[in-house]
NUSE-226536 format. One line per 5 residues: number of its first residue (from 0); their letters; for each residue x negated, y, z of C-alpha. Coordinates in nm, 4 decimals, decimal comma. Each point is the difference from the previous one (the first is absolute). Layout:
BEGIN
NUM	A	X Y Z; ...
***
This chain:
BEGIN
0	RVAVV	-0,2902 -1,1068 -2,5422; 0,0269 0,0838 0,3691; 0,1678 -0,2047 0,2756; 0,1337 0,2249 0,2826; 0,0677 -0,2037 0,3216
5	GAGVS	0,2901 0,1517 0,1946; 0,2635 0,2650 -0,0816; -0,0333 0,2284 0,3031; -0,1325 0,3543 0,0101; -0,3508 -0,1163 -0,1446
10	GLTAT	0,1413 -0,2437 -0,2450; 0,2405 0,2523 -0,1503; -0,2686 0,2742 -0,0605; -0,2393 -0,2539 -0,1288; 0,2536 -0,1081 -0,2522
15	KCCLD	0,0652 0,3429 -0,0943; -0,3727 0,0981 -0,0261; -0,0566 -0,3013 -0,2238; 0,2676 0,1262 -0,2325; -0,1619 0,3511 0,0087
20	EGLEP	-0,3314 -0,1538 -0,1271; 0,1531 -0,2221 -0,2580; -0,0578 -0,3132 0,1844; 0,2583 -0,2831 0,0242; 0,1067 -0,0629 0,3536
25	TCFEQ	0,2080 -0,2913 0,1380; 0,1143 0,0574 0,3568; 0,0772 -0,3070 0,2077; 0,2192 0,0527 0,3062; 0,1061 -0,3015 0,2121
30	SRDIG	0,3097 0,1592 0,1624; 0,3310 0,0902 -0,1635; -0,0668 0,3751 -0,0374; -0,2835 0,2457 -0,0254; -0,1105 0,2241 0,2786
35	GLWCY	-0,2246 -0,2316 0,2117; -0,0146 0,1131 0,3611; 0,2917 0,2529 -0,0700; 0,2344 -0,2482 -0,1229; 0,1929 -0,0965 0,3235
40	TEHIE	0,1414 -0,3380 0,0551; 0,1721 -0,1385 0,3040; -0,1835 -0,3264 -0,0230; -0,3697 -0,0377 0,0269; -0,1743 -0,1453 -0,3188
45	AGRPS	-0,3204 -0,1787 0,0183; -0,2963 0,1687 -0,1771; 0,1723 0,3413 -0,0273; 0,0231 0,3032 0,2229; 0,2892 0,0506 0,2473
50	LYPSV	0,1297 0,3217 0,1339; 0,2796 0,1000 0,2542; 0,2850 0,2051 -0,1364; -0,0775 0,3189 0,1974; -0,3485 0,0380 -0,1568
55	ISNTS	-0,0649 0,3707 -0,1273; -0,3090 0,1067 -0,1940; -0,2743 0,1492 0,1976; -0,1114 0,2316 -0,2782; 0,2229 0,2691 -0,1623
60	KEMSA	0,1445 -0,0427 -0,3519; -0,2160 0,2728 -0,1573; -0,3162 -0,1624 0,1380; 0,1047 -0,3519 -0,0940; 0,1393 0,0424 -0,3435
65	FSDFP	-0,1545 -0,1454 -0,3156; -0,1884 0,2863 -0,1766; 0,2169 0,0378 -0,2943; 0,3322 -0,0976 0,1564; 0,1255 0,2374 0,2803
70	YPEDF	0,2682 -0,1126 0,2412; 0,3514 0,1514 -0,0639; 0,0324 0,3146 0,1929; 0,2992 -0,1178 0,1945; -0,1877 -0,2965 0,1554
75	PVFLP	-0,0956 0,0498 0,3733; -0,3537 0,1023 0,0715; -0,0738 -0,3308 0,1780; 0,1604 -0,2876 -0,1705; 0,2124 -0,2756 0,1543
80	NARLL	-0,1107 -0,3299 -0,1689; 0,3170 -0,0195 -0,2128; -0,0728 0,3407 -0,1535; -0,3612 -0,0824 -0,0635; 0,1048 -0,3164 -0,1797
85	DYLKR	0,2447 0,2080 -0,2001; -0,2933 0,2251 -0,1036; -0,2097 -0,3049 -0,1094; 0,2952 -0,1343 -0,2147; 0,0289 0,3501 -0,1617
90	YAKHF	-0,3701 0,0048 -0,0694; 0,0318 -0,3568 -0,1677; 0,2990 0,1038 -0,1954; -0,1577 0,3304 -0,1128; -0,3078 -0,1568 -0,1338
95	SLQEH	0,1690 -0,3210 -0,1293; -0,1862 -0,2284 0,2183; 0,2733 -0,2658 0,0507; -0,0625 -0,1756 -0,3326; -0,3595 -0,0748 0,1141
100	IRLRT	0,1102 -0,1394 0,3485; 0,0772 -0,3720 0,0597; 0,2034 -0,0384 0,3210; 0,0214 -0,3203 0,1979; -0,3375 -0,1009 -0,1379
105	TVISI	-0,2760 -0,1031 0,2369; -0,3646 0,0099 -0,0911; -0,1353 -0,3428 0,1029; -0,3675 0,0337 -0,1112; -0,2440 0,2440 -0,1708
110	RKRPD	-0,3119 -0,1715 -0,1170; -0,2927 0,1125 -0,2205; 0,0018 -0,1520 -0,3549; -0,3098 -0,2208 -0,0926; -0,1194 0,2746 -0,2193
115	FATTG	0,0592 0,2731 0,2536; -0,3655 0,1301 -0,0281; 0,0548 0,0964 -0,3567; 0,3733 0,0810 -0,0041; 0,1072 0,0960 0,3485
120	QWDVV	0,3213 -0,1879 -0,0441; 0,2080 -0,1648 0,2613; 0,2298 -0,3127 0,0095; 0,3107 0,0853 0,1951; 0,2627 -0,2485 0,1070
125	TEADG	0,3476 0,1264 0,1004; 0,3147 -0,1750 0,1196; 0,3658 0,0945 -0,0597; 0,3067 -0,2109 0,0668; -0,2212 -0,3037 0,1037
130	KQTSH	-0,1893 0,0081 -0,3325; -0,3719 0,0864 -0,0342; -0,1416 0,1941 -0,2966; -0,3614 0,0620 -0,0975; -0,1095 0,3338 -0,1440
135	VFDAI	-0,3221 0,1608 -0,1231; -0,0646 0,3539 0,0961; -0,3067 0,2394 -0,0850; 0,0440 0,1733 0,3479; 0,1636 -0,0244 0,3343
140	MVCSG	0,1340 0,2727 0,2339; 0,0682 -0,1347 0,3453; 0,2858 0,2027 0,1545; 0,1256 -0,2444 0,2646; -0,0476 0,2335 0,2918
145	NFSEP	-0,1216 -0,0806 0,3595; 0,3110 -0,0289 0,2019; 0,0920 -0,3709 -0,0713; -0,2188 -0,2014 0,2297; 0,0566 0,0886 0,3721
150	SLPLH	-0,3080 -0,0019 0,2296; 0,1119 -0,1599 0,3318; -0,3304 -0,0601 0,1948; 0,1606 -0,1925 0,2875; -0,3449 -0,1182 0,1093
155	CFPGI	-0,0591 0,3574 0,1034; 0,2776 0,0008 0,2609; -0,0913 -0,2413 0,2918; 0,3001 -0,1711 0,1511; 0,2353 0,0513 -0,2913
160	ELFQG	0,0659 -0,3750 -0,0163; 0,1456 0,0227 0,3539; 0,2337 0,2792 -0,0867; 0,3626 -0,1129 0,0141; 0,1550 0,3001 -0,1837
165	QYFHS	0,0199 0,0683 -0,3634; -0,2674 0,1413 -0,2143; -0,0405 0,0799 -0,3697; -0,1928 0,2093 -0,2582; 0,1502 0,3370 -0,0994
170	RQYKH	0,0309 -0,1357 -0,3657; 0,3046 -0,2022 0,1536; 0,1795 0,3047 0,1277; 0,3155 0,1238 -0,1510; 0,2530 0,1387 0,2524
175	PDVFQ	-0,0325 0,1277 0,3601; 0,2904 -0,2043 0,1319; -0,2407 -0,2894 0,0794; -0,1327 0,2214 0,2740; 0,3298 0,0641 0,1689
180	GKRVL	-0,0460 0,0045 0,3760; -0,3569 -0,1448 -0,0272; -0,3266 0,1156 0,1574; -0,2042 0,0385 -0,3249; -0,3805 0,0203 -0,0439
185	VVGMG	-0,1314 0,1323 -0,3271; -0,3704 -0,0933 -0,0662; -0,1711 0,2491 -0,2294; 0,0485 0,3670 -0,0802; 0,0065 0,0379 -0,3563
190	NSGVD	0,2927 0,1598 -0,1941; 0,2122 -0,3281 0,0142; -0,0694 -0,0446 0,3726; 0,1190 0,3464 0,1035; 0,2945 -0,0262 -0,2358
195	IAVEA	0,1085 -0,3232 0,1403; -0,0532 0,1137 0,3690; 0,2120 0,3178 -0,0664; 0,2823 -0,2026 -0,1514; -0,0138 -0,2592 0,2735
200	SRVAA	0,0088 0,2488 0,2771; 0,3629 0,1054 -0,1029; 0,1346 -0,3451 0,1002; -0,2719 -0,1679 0,2049; -0,0224 0,0023 0,3867
205	KVTIS	-0,3605 0,1159 -0,0224; -0,2586 0,0475 -0,2718; -0,3799 -0,0039 0,0409; -0,2704 0,0676 -0,2688; -0,3300 -0,1696 0,0565
210	TGRGA	-0,2946 0,1822 -0,1715; -0,3692 -0,0700 0,0620; -0,1254 0,2956 -0,1974; 0,2780 0,2676 0,0103; 0,1000 0,2162 -0,3043
215	WLLSR	0,0394 0,3513 -0,1081; 0,3746 0,0471 -0,0672; 0,1301 0,2562 -0,2591; 0,3419 0,0952 -0,0844; 0,1316 0,0198 -0,3518
220	VFDHG	0,1122 0,3557 0,0968; -0,3246 0,1910 0,0121; -0,0989 0,3626 0,0214; 0,2900 0,2438 -0,0465; 0,2249 -0,3018 -0,0684
225	YPWDM	-0,1856 -0,0949 -0,3229; -0,0825 -0,3721 -0,0947; -0,3193 -0,1001 0,1756; -0,1772 -0,1223 -0,3180; 0,0826 0,3191 -0,1993
230	VFNTR	-0,1830 0,2082 0,2698; -0,2735 -0,2516 0,0860; -0,1046 -0,1220 -0,3593; -0,1053 0,3290 -0,1697; -0,3280 0,0594 -0,1732
235	LMNLI	-0,0817 0,2882 0,2521; 0,0749 -0,2211 0,2986; -0,1985 -0,2928 -0,1596; -0,2943 0,2345 -0,0673; -0,0030 0,1164 0,3641
240	RNNLP	0,0322 -0,3564 0,1495; -0,2704 -0,1430 -0,2222; -0,2515 0,2787 0,0332; 0,0196 0,0954 0,3611; -0,2853 -0,1529 0,2282
245	GVLSR	0,1352 -0,3221 0,1503; 0,0540 0,1471 0,3466; 0,1929 0,2917 -0,1370; 0,2051 -0,2231 -0,2415; 0,0973 -0,2286 0,2895
250	SFINY	0,0935 0,2866 0,2258; 0,2112 0,1575 -0,2823; 0,1942 -0,3352 -0,0431; 0,0325 -0,0598 0,3701; 0,1366 0,3642 0,0370
255	KVNQR	0,2561 -0,0591 -0,2762; 0,1320 -0,3295 0,1128; 0,0203 0,1071 0,3577; 0,1862 0,3359 -0,0905; 0,3474 -0,1539 0,0308
260	FNHEN	-0,0730 -0,1929 0,3109; -0,2980 -0,1144 0,2044; -0,0566 -0,3546 -0,0965; -0,1748 -0,0871 0,3293; 0,2986 0,1153 0,2050
265	YGLQP	0,2176 -0,2583 -0,1958; -0,2578 -0,2954 0,0197; -0,0804 0,0229 -0,3789; -0,3437 0,1385 -0,0078; -0,2160 -0,2145 -0,2196
270	ENSCL	-0,2617 -0,2036 0,1831; -0,2805 0,1794 -0,1790; 0,1325 0,3412 -0,1071; -0,3150 0,0720 -0,1995; 0,1023 -0,2505 -0,2665
275	VREPV	0,2563 0,1156 -0,2496; 0,2819 -0,2533 -0,0281; 0,3068 -0,0269 -0,2204; 0,2771 0,1803 0,1824; 0,3430 -0,1555 0,0902
280	LNDDL	0,2884 0,1787 -0,1452; 0,3093 0,0152 0,2206; 0,2366 0,2831 0,0987; 0,1575 -0,1673 0,3084; -0,2754 -0,1570 0,2160
285	PSYIL	-0,1056 0,2954 0,2157; 0,3603 0,0662 0,1042; 0,0704 -0,3653 0,0664; -0,3134 -0,0167 0,2334; 0,1263 0,3158 0,1813
290	TGRIT	0,3406 -0,1497 0,0541; -0,1364 -0,3356 0,1195; 0,1381 -0,2079 -0,2907; -0,3626 -0,1111 -0,0997; -0,3035 -0,0591 0,2112
295	IKPGV	-0,3661 0,0010 -0,1335; -0,2264 -0,2734 0,1524; -0,3624 -0,1179 -0,0754; -0,0881 -0,3123 -0,1995; 0,1360 -0,3338 0,1207
300	KEFKE	-0,2277 -0,1914 0,2311; 0,2162 -0,3137 0,0330; 0,3414 -0,1319 -0,0302; 0,1795 -0,1986 0,2701; 0,3287 -0,2043 -0,0082
305	NSVVF	0,2268 0,3080 0,0215; -0,2330 0,2927 0,0251; -0,3150 0,1615 -0,1291; -0,3103 0,1457 0,1531; -0,1785 0,3091 -0,1578
310	HNCPE	-0,3693 0,0873 0,0197; -0,0608 0,2333 0,3111; 0,3459 -0,0633 0,1289; 0,0237 -0,2394 0,2905; 0,3774 -0,0478 0,0119
315	EEPID	0,1837 -0,2210 -0,2468; 0,2631 0,1365 -0,2350; 0,3153 -0,2201 -0,0440; 0,0950 -0,0524 -0,3678; 0,2449 -0,2049 -0,1996
320	MVVFC	-0,1130 0,0709 -0,3546; -0,3311 0,0805 -0,1807; -0,0380 0,1617 -0,3504; -0,3446 -0,0304 -0,1367; -0,0693 0,2851 -0,2301
325	TGYDV	-0,3548 -0,1173 -0,0798; -0,0171 0,0681 -0,3693; -0,0525 -0,2137 -0,3029; -0,2787 -0,2155 -0,1652; -0,1167 0,0570 -0,3405
330	SFPFL	0,0800 -0,2982 -0,2206; -0,0273 -0,0841 -0,3710; 0,1407 -0,3605 -0,0043; 0,0038 -0,0172 -0,3894; -0,3687 0,0940 -0,0256
335	EEEVI	-0,3115 -0,2128 0,0430; -0,1900 0,1236 0,3118; -0,3071 0,0733 -0,2198; 0,1880 0,2593 -0,1922; 0,0861 0,2079 0,3121
340	KVENK	-0,1571 -0,0881 0,3278; 0,1900 0,1031 0,3048; -0,1712 0,0397 0,3252; 0,1445 0,1504 0,3249; 0,3047 0,1200 -0,1989
345	HASLY	-0,2273 0,1850 -0,2291; -0,0600 -0,0701 -0,3756; -0,3308 0,1424 -0,1368; 0,1083 0,2032 -0,2935; -0,1598 0,2872 -0,1834
350	KYVFP	0,2035 0,3056 0,0843; 0,2478 -0,2465 0,1565; 0,0962 -0,1085 -0,3466; -0,2527 -0,2175 -0,2006; -0,1859 -0,3165 0,1047
355	THLQR	-0,3776 0,0811 -0,0253; -0,1134 -0,3358 -0,1350; 0,2102 -0,0790 -0,2938; -0,1804 -0,0296 -0,3316; 0,2838 0,1959 -0,1671
360	PTLAV	0,1922 0,2693 0,1718; 0,3418 -0,1442 -0,0897; 0,1620 -0,0464 0,3369; 0,0937 0,2809 0,2518; 0,1873 0,0302 0,3237
365	LGLIK	0,2313 0,2952 0,0439; 0,1528 0,1186 0,3384; -0,2409 -0,1834 0,2313; -0,0681 0,3239 0,1809; 0,1528 0,2125 0,2788
370	PLGGI	-0,0336 0,3741 -0,1036; 0,0720 0,2726 0,2558; 0,2783 0,1062 -0,2333; 0,2306 -0,1511 -0,2564; -0,0765 -0,3290 -0,1478
375	MPVTE	0,1814 0,0552 -0,3360; -0,2321 0,2655 -0,1410; -0,2983 -0,1977 0,1141; 0,1075 -0,3242 -0,1715; 0,0950 0,1969 -0,3070
380	MQARW	-0,3435 0,1498 -0,0158; -0,1502 -0,3378 0,0369; 0,2118 -0,1324 -0,2781; -0,1015 0,2838 -0,2331; -0,3592 -0,0752 0,0659
385	VTRVF	0,0327 -0,3752 -0,0423; 0,1822 0,0040 -0,3250; -0,2684 0,2234 -0,1428; -0,2742 -0,2353 0,1247; 0,2043 -0,2870 -0,1609
390	KGLCQ	0,0142 0,1965 -0,3249; -0,3695 0,0765 0,0043; 0,0399 0,3740 0,0438; -0,1663 0,0061 0,3445; -0,2950 -0,2127 0,0962
395	LPSQS	-0,0738 -0,1439 0,3530; -0,3481 0,0304 0,1470; -0,2426 -0,2941 0,0281; 0,0964 -0,2731 0,2512; -0,2852 0,1105 0,2292
400	VMEKE	0,1191 0,3570 0,0069; 0,3547 -0,1095 0,0655; -0,1010 -0,2438 0,2874; -0,2204 0,2684 0,1632; 0,2855 0,2428 0,0049
405	VCEKS	0,2492 -0,2691 0,1395; -0,2432 -0,0774 0,2859; -0,0622 0,3712 0,0829; 0,3762 0,0770 -0,0103; 0,0734 -0,2801 0,2357
410	KNRVK	-0,2576 0,1139 0,2527; 0,1100 0,3644 -0,0230; 0,3708 -0,0778 0,0313; -0,0633 -0,2157 0,3123; -0,2079 0,2850 0,1448
415	WFGLT	0,2641 0,2659 -0,0939; 0,3167 -0,1731 0,0757; -0,0838 -0,2492 0,2732; -0,0742 -0,3641 0,0325; 0,3185 -0,1923 -0,0727
420	YDEVL	-0,0273 -0,1992 -0,3208; 0,2697 0,1592 -0,2181; -0,1462 0,3517 0,0644; -0,2174 -0,0320 -0,2828; 0,2935 0,0068 -0,2407
425	KIDCL	0,0757 0,3573 0,1115; -0,1252 0,3032 -0,2013; 0,0255 0,3547 -0,0378; 0,2834 0,0292 -0,2541; -0,1020 0,3222 -0,1724
430	GYMDK	-0,3721 -0,0890 -0,0237; 0,0629 -0,3312 -0,1337; 0,2425 0,1133 -0,2681; -0,2331 0,2675 -0,1031; -0,2845 -0,2468 -0,0561
435	IASII	0,2201 -0,2319 -0,2172; 0,1360 0,3040 -0,1873; -0,3425 0,1227 -0,0667; -0,0901 -0,3405 -0,1493; 0,2963 0,0205 -0,2491
440	GAKPS	-0,0194 0,3720 -0,0625; 0,3165 0,0931 0,1657; -0,1270 0,1944 0,3137; 0,1284 0,3653 -0,0171; -0,2649 0,2660 -0,0235
445	ILRLL	0,0761 0,2726 0,2403; -0,2467 0,2367 -0,1492; 0,1409 -0,0503 -0,3654; 0,3488 0,0588 0,1379; -0,1183 0,3090 0,1767
450	LTDPY	-0,1085 0,1411 -0,3335; 0,3061 -0,1114 -0,2025; 0,3010 -0,0276 0,2534; -0,1082 0,1753 0,3270; 0,3515 -0,0526 0,1544
455	LAFTV	-0,0160 -0,3729 -0,0642; -0,3594 -0,0207 0,1191; 0,1036 0,1560 0,3505; 0,2982 -0,2313 0,0207; -0,2186 -0,3021 -0,0785
460	FFGPC	-0,2716 0,0922 0,2539; 0,1953 0,1487 0,2867; 0,3227 -0,2009 -0,0467; 0,0877 -0,3747 0,0440; -0,2235 -0,2186 -0,2167
465	SPYQY	0,3014 -0,1662 -0,1660; -0,0608 -0,2694 -0,2594; 0,0991 0,2266 -0,2987; -0,3416 0,1712 0,0290; -0,1432 -0,3092 -0,1653
470	RLEGP	0,2082 0,0481 -0,3152; -0,1189 0,3584 -0,0742; -0,2867 -0,1140 -0,2199; -0,1837 -0,3025 -0,1453; 0,1466 -0,3185 -0,1249
475	GRWEG	0,3691 -0,0391 0,0956; 0,0398 0,3675 0,0204; 0,3712 0,0902 0,0562; 0,1670 0,3150 -0,1280; 0,2285 0,0270 0,3057
480	ARQAI	-0,2845 -0,0112 0,2646; -0,0395 0,3662 0,0388; 0,3754 0,0501 0,0466; 0,0161 -0,2899 0,2436; -0,2794 0,1579 0,2234
485	LTQWD	0,1558 0,3388 -0,0010; 0,3436 -0,1336 0,1000; -0,1081 -0,2546 0,2545; 0,1127 0,1997 0,2926; 0,3470 0,0640 -0,1665
490	RTLKP	0,0584 -0,3805 -0,0109; -0,1247 -0,0331 0,3472; 0,2257 0,2598 0,1462; 0,3175 -0,0634 -0,2136; 0,1286 -0,3002 0,1892
495	TRTRV	-0,0515 0,1686 0,3425; 0,1500 0,3451 -0,0732; 0,3470 -0,1322 -0,0207; 0,1410 0,2891 0,1976; -0,0765 0,3601 -0,0691
500	PARSS	0,0898 0,2236 0,2923; 0,1824 0,3283 -0,0837; -0,2221 0,3028 -0,0092; 0,0532 0,2602 0,2677; 0,1455 0,3257 -0,1372
505	S	-0,1780 0,2048 0,2596
***
């Protein structure tokens, strides 16, 4: 019996993978519906994610599908949150997941049983309609996400207590009308920060983005008008990026990201361009900078009553409102601290999934990761691995081996992606999925395909590394995987080719 905490993207695929392996999942979801982050509500609920109604996925539908359930061909390439929620509900219905999900049920606590060392079992207390219930589970899959606890480090912003205007965390943002006629400062340049700044600039008197480190900016529309991730995340491109000498690899990335526009000319150039950072996805920011709707400034030095002072900028900037887009803290309020220790927004987990010190590997965390690509295929791959570990079909290394890898990975990621705390959660999507797929025996063999199905082999290697590749062989093999790969561009182009121009007769 497996308890799944949360019915968002990770929780749904965890429930489905449990069923695939013959386990008995019970998925607990505290809100009124499934979907997690993608279930929009006008009001903000404590302890669960909150999004604004205009949110659109940053990854294309073909690259962010579950591996045995392609999106409908008429769905747009990048999905508004309502369409993505629709997909998740179709997924749940198709695989009959609803009967295993308990809505409006909050997990209060998860504790090791007294005989945990021999059984690996857990005592779980849940609450529904004001009534608490105790359960015993053989294993736990934590799928509660990391967008529920806003990080608002006001101590890092001198003078904020003197500021007489309004300020709030991006989690509280819903509609741009709050910015009508205001002078707005957006602190932070992640995806939410840029989205909110763009929306605010349509009604505000002035919008300024403050960023201490800059960012690479990508458009969803990439080379030749194709989705960015279908061009960027291919096996060929990944091979080039990971095998070029460091200087050449960085030069190649710098060249690609500056192809559309020179980041330095727009005040966006990362502070240290030698470090590869997660790009920001936005289609409007460059033109909004050009038209004066948005101004880019350095990090905040201090706040005053009605203004802000930036580093290396002597003059004060008058502002009325501040939106802090400063990310989220990692939190597991239902777990004892000894189970998963969180330091500096980082949980020490083997391959971002398993605590290294448990006597029995019967608890796993899914989705606590920031892939440079779609999150759905990654969490699904984690779930496929975890359920096989629970079932005894895959073994974890010794505690010392796992701890050593966690330590090395943490150091490498800090060096590779930069020194901000949450950067250690970011991974090369394709490389990570290949490693997990190898463990469970689902990584596609290009050489074998070359001998048996050359056309498919070329498509798998040179084309987008779509999730269906991990259903071609091994456990969980899906008969429709080959067809899904060969028709991925058809599903991508169908919703955009809505007008076919008449052919010239000459």
